[in-house]
N, C-alpha and C positions, 0 to 999 in steps of 0.2 A: 572530892572524891565527896565532903559533905555536900554540898551545894548541889552535885548533880543528884544526890539519892533523894532531899530537901524538893528538888525541881520535879521530878520523876513522881514524890508522891503528891503532888498539889495537883499536877497535871491528871492523876488517877482520880485525886477527889472527886475535881470538876468532872469526871465524865461521869462517875458513877452520881454526881449531884444531879447533871444534867437530864440523867436516863430517869433516874425515880421523879424530877419533876415531871417532865414527859407524863410518866405512868398517870402521877397523881390527876395532871391536868384530865389525861384521858379518860381518867375515870369519872369525872365531874362532867366532861362534855357528852362523853359517853356512855350514860349509866349500864352497868352491866345487867340490867331486868330483862327477866322470860318476857319473850313474844308470844303470842297466841295468831296461830296459823288456822283459817278457818277453811274445812276441806267439804267439797260438793254442800253447804249450808246446813248439814250435820255432826258432821265430827270436827275437834278443836285439837289441835298438836301444839306443844309446848316446844318453844325452841330457844336458844341463845342468840342476842345480836352477833352477829359475824358467821353463823352456821348458814352452810350449805341446804337450801332447800331440799337437793333430793335427799341429805343425810338426815335432815332433821324427820321428813317425810318415812323412810327408812327405816328408822328408829322407833317409829312409832307402827311398825308393820302395814304399814300402806308401800306395798312393793311397788312403784313405778319402774317400769323398764329400763335398764342402760346397760351399753354392752362397750363402752368406750373407756373404764375407770377415769370417769371425770372428765375427757379430756373435751368432749362439747361435740367432739365429730359424729357421734352415731346417729343422732338425733330423736332419739328412740324417749327421751323423759320430760316431751312438750305436755304442757300443763299451761291451761288459762290461769293467770295470775294478776288481780285485783288490788289495788292501796299502795299507800305511797312506800309501804315496807320493802316492797322488793328491790328499789332501785333503777337504773335504767340498764337498757341491755347491753352485754359485753359485745366486743368485737368480734367474738368468737360466735355469739348468738345470732351475729346480723350475718354471716356469713352463709350459716345453717337455715335461718328462718326468712321467707320472701316476706315483702314489704307487707301484704295482706295478711300474715301470719302475726309479724308484730301488732300493726293497728288493731288487731282483733286482741292483744294482749297475750299473746303466745310468746312464753319461754322455755329454757332448758332448764331445769332442777338445778342438773349439775351445777349451772354457770351461775346462778341466782346466790347471790347475797342476801341475807336478811338484817333488814335493818330497822324493821319495825314489823306492826302488825299486818296482816294480809290475805286475803281471801283465798283460794287454791280450787279450781276447778277441774277434777282428774278423771279420765273417762271408767264409766262404770264397770266397765270389766275388772279393772285392779280393785276395787273394791270389792267386787264378789268373788272373784279369783285370784285376788293379792295374797291371800293369805298363804305363808310360809306351812309345807308341811313333810315330814318325812317319810320316805322310802325306800326300798330294799335294791339294792341293784342284781338284777337276775345274771346278765352274763355280758363279757365283755371282749372284742376282739381288734387285732391290729387288720385295717383296710387296705393301708397304704403307709410309706415309711413316718407320716407325720399325724395319720389320720386314725382315729378310735372309734368303735363304733361302741356304745354304752347303751344296756338295754335294763329299764326300772319298771319292776314291778310296782303299779302303783298301790295304795291302800284301799280296800272293797269299797268304805266311804266315799272315796275320793273318784268323782267321774271322770270317766275317760275316755268323754265324748271329745274330739278335737277337730278343728277345723281346719283342711290340710292347708298348709301355710301359716299355722299357728308358732310360737315360740314360746319356750318356759323360761324362767329363770332360777339357776343353779347357784346355793352359797357354799363355799368350801371354807371348812375351818380353819382355824389356825395349823402351820404344819410346818416345817422343815423336811426337803427331798434331797437325797441325791441321785441324780438320773443314773449312776452306773448300775445302780440297785435295781433298776426297773428290769421286769421279765419281757424280753425282746423277742417275735419268731425269729427264728436264724435266717429267715430270709431278708431280715430288714438290719442285722445285727452289721454287716458291713456299711451300710449307711449313716448308720449312726456312726459307729466309729471314723469314716472316714470325715464326715462333717463336723466331728469332733462332741457331738450331742452329749454322749457319755459320760464328758468329763463335767458337766454345767452342774450347777446346783441351786436350789431356791430359798427365799424362807420366808412365810407370811405372819405377821404375827395379829393378825384381825381377820376376821371375817372379810369375805369378798366376794361380790354376788355378779354374773353375767349372763348374759340371756343368750340359747343356743334355739337354734331353729331342728321342729320335730322333724324326724323322718320315717314317724307313724305311717305304717298301713293299717288298711282295714283289717286286715288279719290278726294285727299285732294287740287286738283287745285288752284291755286291761292293762298295759304297758306304754312306755315312754320310751322312744328308741333316737337318741341323738347320735350324731358324726362329730367328733370333736376334732380340734386341729391344732395341735400342739404349737403355741405362739411360740418360736424361738427367736432370740435376739438376731439383727444380720448381721452376716459375716465378717469378723473382725471388729464386731464392737462388741462381745461377749461380757467383757467388763463392765461397759455403757450403761446396756438395756440388760435387764432380770427377762427371764424365762414369761411367760402369761401365767398368772398367779392361779386364775382357777384352772386354764387349761393341764397347766402342770399337776396339780391336785388330781383332776381326772384321768389323768394317765397313769396314776399311782392304785387308783382304786379297783378293789376285786368283787367278785361276784359273794355277795351275803354281807356287804358293806351299807352303811347307811349312808342316804345322801337326801340334801337337802331341798324342795321345790318351790316354786312358785308358780301359778298359771292354771291353763294357759293364755296368752294374751294375741293380738296381732291384728292388721287389716289388711297383709300380703294373701289374698284368697284367689279364686277360679272365679269369673264375673262370667254372672247366667247369660250369657247371651248366646248363639248358635256359632259364633264366626270359629274359624280353624284357628286351634290353640300353637302356636310355637314357643318353646320352654328352650333358652341355653343357660348355660351352668359351667361354675367353674372350682374346684375345690369343693370344701363342704357348704357351697350351695347349693348341691345336690340333696342335702338335707330337705329341704321344705318342698324341691320340685318332683323330687322322688313320690312325697305324700301324695303329691295332687295330680300326678298322673296316675296312681294306683289308685286314690279316691275315683278319677274320674271313669278309668277302665272300668273297674268294680262298680258303677251305677250303670252301666252298657253306655253307658255316651256313645254317639253315633260321629261328634264331632271329630274332625280329623284333625291330631296330635303329633307332632313333630319336636326329637327332642335333641338337642345339640349340647355335648357334652366334652368339655377341655380340658387335657391333663397333659403334664409336661411328657412323660415316657408309661411306660405298660405297668410301671411297678406303682404310680400314681392313680391307674386308672380300675375305678370298683365300684362292685354293681353290675359290671359289664355284661354277665351270664343273666340279671336277672333281667334286664332290658331286653337282651336279645329274644329272652324267651316269650317274655312281653308282645313284642313285635312279631313272633311267628302266631302266636293265638290271636292278637289282635289283628284284623287287616286295616284298620284305621291309624296305625301306629306305627311311628317307625324314629330307630334310636343310631343315630349318628356321631361317634365319638372321633373326638382327633386330638395327634399329640404333637406337642411343639418343637420337641426335640428327644423323640425316640432311641433309644441305646441301640446297640447294633445288636444285642442278643434279644431286642424285643422280635424280631422277626414280624414288624408290624407292616401290614397292606394296607391299611388304612389313611382317611387321611390325615396330611400332615399341615403343619402350620397354626396359628392361632384359631381358636373358636368363631371369632367373628369374621375369618377369612372363610371360612367352611361356609357359615350361614350366607355369606354375601354371595357366594358362589353356587348352593342349592336355591336359595329365595331369588335369585335373578334372574332365575329359571322359572318362576312361579307365576301365573298370569295374574294374581293380584296379589302382591304381598300387601298390599296398604288397606286390606280387608281382612287380615289377620290381627288376632290378638296377640302378643307378646310377654312371657313372664321370666323375667332374669334374675338371675342369683347367684354372688360369687363374689370375688376381689371388686375392689373399685376400678382398676384399671381396667379389666375384664367387660364391668359395665359399661364405664365410659366408650370403648371401642364398640361395642353392641349399640349403643344409642347412636354413635356417628353413622355406625354403617345403614342402620335402619333409617336417619332421616338424608341418607342419600340413595334410599330404595323408597322413598317419599310413605313411610309410615308416619301417622302422626301421634303426637305424644301420646293421647290420650289414650291409644289404644294399646300404653305398655305400662307394665306394669314390672315394678323390680325391689328389689332388696341388698344392697352392695357393702351391709356388713359395717357403716358405718367408715371408718379409713383405718 
């Protein structure tokens, strides 16, 4: 018994000694010295070896957009990085960045692990619009079982001039939320109970920032309007995948609460041409398309505008009355919603099936679909299906502009 005990102690001592030796060697070979990040040749940010570039920039108040929790899938945190301190691009970056972008030293800030000093070039609007500011929530309302509209009153000193298609970043504070305490409209309570969402809970121990598109119309002067989809885990994986950290918090906020924003940012905008515009959306892809359509019509455009929007059932179809009224008032605008799985009680008489099928059916009758301009926003699977449909219709990719919200 004594020999077994002594042997165990010797093994433990060897393991501890080896671990300490590795730590000492690591400190000697890789000194924990401060690093310098030169931003746009005017600012200098301090960082530590091993820090992610995105975290270092955010920590310095340079709010590079990001929407995928650091997984490298949304592609929003593109920056130009020069110097050996950024290392080589990761496999994730090679899957998102084109060869031309990589040759131009483009990197994903969330995937760049710092090894030494480097220089970073960020978009100018990040420096001019990237400062965080606190606003007040004016109102909230449920639009669909998992979609909530949040209207924010912007501070008077904060510009409310947005370009339709822009997005802002929202920062959620640390919090804990039991979903059973959320106030839900009666018409959505059954859906929540059946799906088990009411039994979920989430805890966030630190601030978390995500990007959300603006659904703001010209008449929403002085306000920012967001369509927030609650990111729930896939069915059967509730114990493995947590709900979205920022979207969950946004489902709990009320009128009068503070909210921290930065922006606006964005490059998904209406092109200055005279071509017919075709919009295709799904889910909260509604937000930027709503802003674009309202902006174009309010400016008196004579361009033909078609809007195709896909939802699962009537409960998931929101702003429908608004767009029907727009179509009644504007002869150059039409709204074509489609439901992929209408419920028996929906009494739906419109198009059924996936939205790319409705798009194909209508645009196949168009005399020149290749001469139109296409704006897509929604889930990646929807965007992929629409891109394939447009390819079969002979539409060149240069006429297609889209945002698929990452992965």
